C-alpha positions as CSV (number, residue, x, y, z in Angstrom):
1,M,81.9,310.9,149.2
2,K,81.0,306.7,148.6
3,S,82.5,306.1,151.9
4,I,79.7,308.6,153.6
5,T,77.0,306.9,151.3
6,N,77.8,303.4,153.0
7,S,78.2,304.6,156.7
8,T,74.9,306.8,156.4
9,R,73.6,303.5,154.9
10,R,75.0,301.6,157.8
11,R,73.4,304.3,159.9
12,I,70.0,303.7,158.6
13,I,70.0,299.7,158.7
14,K,71.0,299.9,162.3
15,V,68.4,302.2,163.2
16,S,65.7,300.2,161.7
17,A,67.1,297.5,163.3
18,L,66.9,298.9,166.5
19,I,63.4,300.3,166.2
20,S,62.0,296.7,164.5
21,G,63.8,295.1,167.5
22,I,61.5,297.2,169.8
23,S,58.3,297.4,168.0
24,G,59.0,293.4,168.6
25,I,59.4,293.8,172.4
26,V,56.1,295.9,172.4
27,I,54.5,293.6,170.8
28,L,55.5,290.9,172.9
29,V,54.8,292.6,176.2
30,S,51.4,294.4,175.1
31,S,50.2,290.7,174.1
32,V,51.5,289.1,177.4
33,W,51.1,291.8,179.9
34,P,47.2,291.7,179.9
35,I,47.0,288.1,180.8
36,V,49.6,288.8,183.6
37,E,48.0,292.1,184.6
38,Y,44.6,289.9,185.6
39,Q,46.3,287.5,187.3
40,L,47.7,289.4,189.3
41,T,44.6,292.5,189.9
42,E,41.3,291.3,188.5
43,S,42.0,287.1,189.4
44,G,42.2,288.3,193.3
45,R,38.6,289.7,192.5
46,Y,36.6,286.5,192.5
47,K,37.1,283.4,194.2
48,T,37.3,280.1,192.2
49,L,33.6,278.6,193.1
50,L,34.7,275.4,192.6
51,T,37.1,273.0,192.3
52,P,37.7,270.6,189.7
53,L,38.0,266.6,190.7
54,V,40.0,266.4,187.5
55,L,41.3,268.8,185.0
56,E,41.0,267.1,181.6
57,E,42.6,268.2,178.4
58,E,40.0,270.5,176.5
59,K,38.2,268.3,173.4
60,S,39.1,271.5,171.3
61,N,40.3,274.5,172.2
62,D,38.1,276.0,169.2
63,L,36.5,278.4,171.6
64,T,34.4,280.2,168.9
65,K,31.9,276.9,169.2
66,A,29.9,277.3,172.5
67,S,29.2,273.2,172.9
68,N,33.5,273.4,173.4
69,W,33.2,275.5,176.5
70,F,31.0,273.0,178.4
71,P,32.2,269.7,177.2
72,E,30.3,267.6,180.2
73,A,27.2,269.8,179.9
74,P,24.1,267.8,178.7
75,K,23.0,268.8,175.2
76,N,19.5,270.1,176.1
77,K,18.0,271.8,173.0
78,D,14.8,272.7,175.0
79,F,13.9,276.5,175.0
80,G,10.5,275.9,176.2
81,N,8.9,276.1,172.3
82,S,10.3,280.0,172.2
83,K,9.1,281.4,168.9
84,V,12.1,284.0,169.4
85,S,15.2,283.6,167.8
86,F,16.8,286.4,168.5
87,Y,17.1,289.0,171.1
88,T,19.7,292.0,172.1
89,I,21.2,292.9,175.2
90,S,22.8,296.1,176.2
91,I,25.9,296.4,179.0
92,P,26.5,300.3,179.4
93,K,29.4,300.3,181.3
94,L,31.1,298.3,178.4
95,K,29.6,300.4,175.7
96,I,27.6,297.2,174.3
97,E,24.3,298.2,172.5
98,N,21.9,296.2,171.5
99,A,24.2,292.9,171.1
100,I,22.6,290.1,169.3
101,V,22.3,287.0,171.2
102,A,21.1,283.7,169.6
103,I,18.6,280.8,171.0
104,G,20.7,278.0,170.7
105,G,23.6,277.8,167.7
106,E,27.4,277.8,167.7
107,D,29.5,280.0,166.3
108,L,30.5,283.2,169.1
109,T,31.9,284.7,165.8
110,K,28.1,285.6,164.7
111,N,26.5,286.9,168.0
112,L,26.1,285.9,171.7
113,I,24.6,282.4,172.2
114,Q,22.1,281.3,175.1
115,Y,23.1,278.2,175.9
116,P,20.4,275.1,175.1
117,G,18.3,274.0,177.5
118,T,18.4,277.5,180.0
119,A,15.7,279.5,180.6
120,L,14.7,282.2,179.0
121,P,15.0,286.0,179.6
122,G,12.0,287.0,182.0
123,K,11.2,283.6,182.9
124,N,11.7,282.1,185.9
125,G,15.0,280.2,186.1
126,N,19.2,281.2,184.9
127,A,19.5,282.3,180.8
128,V,22.9,281.7,180.6
129,I,24.9,283.7,177.5
130,F,28.3,282.7,176.2
131,G,30.3,285.4,174.8
132,H,33.6,285.6,173.4
133,S,36.8,287.4,174.5
134,I,40.4,288.4,173.1
135,L,42.9,290.2,174.6
136,P,41.6,293.4,176.1
137,I,43.6,295.9,174.0
138,F,41.5,294.8,170.7
139,Y,38.5,295.1,172.3
140,N,35.4,296.2,169.9
141,P,32.0,295.7,171.6
142,K,30.5,295.5,168.0
143,N,32.7,292.6,167.5
144,Y,31.4,289.1,168.4
145,T,35.0,287.9,168.8
146,A,36.0,290.5,171.3
147,I,32.6,291.4,173.3
148,F,33.2,290.1,176.4
149,S,37.2,290.9,176.8
150,T,36.2,293.4,179.0
151,L,33.6,291.5,181.0
152,P,35.9,291.3,183.8
153,T,35.6,295.1,184.8
154,L,32.4,294.5,186.0
155,K,30.8,295.2,189.4
156,K,28.5,294.0,191.6
157,G,25.2,296.8,191.2
158,D,26.2,297.5,187.6
159,D,23.1,297.5,184.8
160,V,22.4,294.7,182.0
161,F,19.6,295.5,179.9
162,I,17.7,292.8,177.7
163,D,15.2,293.0,174.8
164,Y,13.1,289.4,174.1
165,D,9.9,289.7,172.3
166,G,9.2,293.1,172.6
167,I,9.9,293.6,176.3
168,S,12.7,295.3,177.7
169,Y,14.3,294.0,181.0
170,K,16.6,295.5,183.3
171,F,19.1,292.7,185.4
172,K,21.5,294.1,188.5
173,I,24.8,292.1,188.8
174,E,24.6,290.5,192.3
175,E,28.1,288.2,191.7
176,L,31.0,287.6,189.9
177,F,33.4,284.3,190.2
178,E,35.3,281.7,188.5
179,I,35.0,278.6,187.5
180,Y,36.6,275.7,185.9
181,P,35.2,274.3,182.6
182,T,34.3,270.5,184.3
183,D,32.1,272.4,186.3
184,I,28.3,272.5,185.0
185,Q,26.8,273.3,187.9
186,I,26.6,277.2,186.5
187,L,23.6,275.6,183.7
188,E,21.5,274.7,186.1
189,Q,18.3,276.4,187.1
190,N,17.3,278.8,190.4
191,P,12.7,278.8,189.7
192,S,13.0,281.9,192.5
193,D,13.4,284.8,190.0
194,A,15.1,285.6,186.8
195,F,18.8,285.3,186.6
196,I,20.5,285.9,183.5
197,T,24.5,284.8,183.5
198,L,27.0,285.8,181.1
199,V,30.0,283.6,180.5
200,T,33.8,283.9,178.7
201,C,37.1,282.6,178.9
202,V,39.5,284.1,181.4
203,P,42.3,285.4,181.6
204,P,41.1,287.1,178.4
205,G,43.4,286.5,175.5
206,D,44.8,283.2,177.0
207,P,45.2,280.9,174.6
208,R,44.9,278.1,177.5
209,N,41.7,279.3,178.6
210,P,42.0,277.6,182.2
211,K,38.6,279.1,183.6
212,R,35.1,280.5,182.5
213,L,34.2,284.4,184.1
214,I,30.6,284.0,185.9
215,V,28.5,287.1,185.5
216,R,25.2,286.6,187.5
217,A,22.6,289.1,187.6
218,R,18.9,289.1,188.8
219,V,16.0,290.8,187.1
220,V,14.7,294.0,188.7
221,S,12.4,295.3,186.3
């Protein structure tokens, strides 16, 4: 009876070890595959708009802080004397509903952030909005550390809605492309119309965060 018990115990240990090994492989694959898949599929949809003159090492890998996304960008904090500190954005395709955008600010774990010095929503110019991303399998439209993880799935013609200071604006996406952190031209203003630019790191979940995905939309109503 004792030998049977020992044999059963060894069998349980072997099965447990096998299950642990398989679980580890599954976790590893689920973490790495989305990054590889992005490189093989999604990234092919976007051109890299600009090529960096020099790819310098990031000054900081803490991309929960908006100031680390484009280290070479000027730190202009002028928002045209806005009396509004926050507004909301909704992207139906991503199930993002009334996400909070802070005008200025630094901490992307608390809300989306509009980059200092860019135009206010609805005004002629370019409102640039930053959102954090992680592995798409952990996507949660109500969690600001994951809110832009599926931004690469957007396409030309998709809708974005902004409620700013009691006024609702509808935007339609016109273009998507990738840039490097050294390419700060996307922060420039275009006075011909009202635009918004959504920005996140790609590939989502890649700790190197080598590029930025740019989603640009124009106001339609």
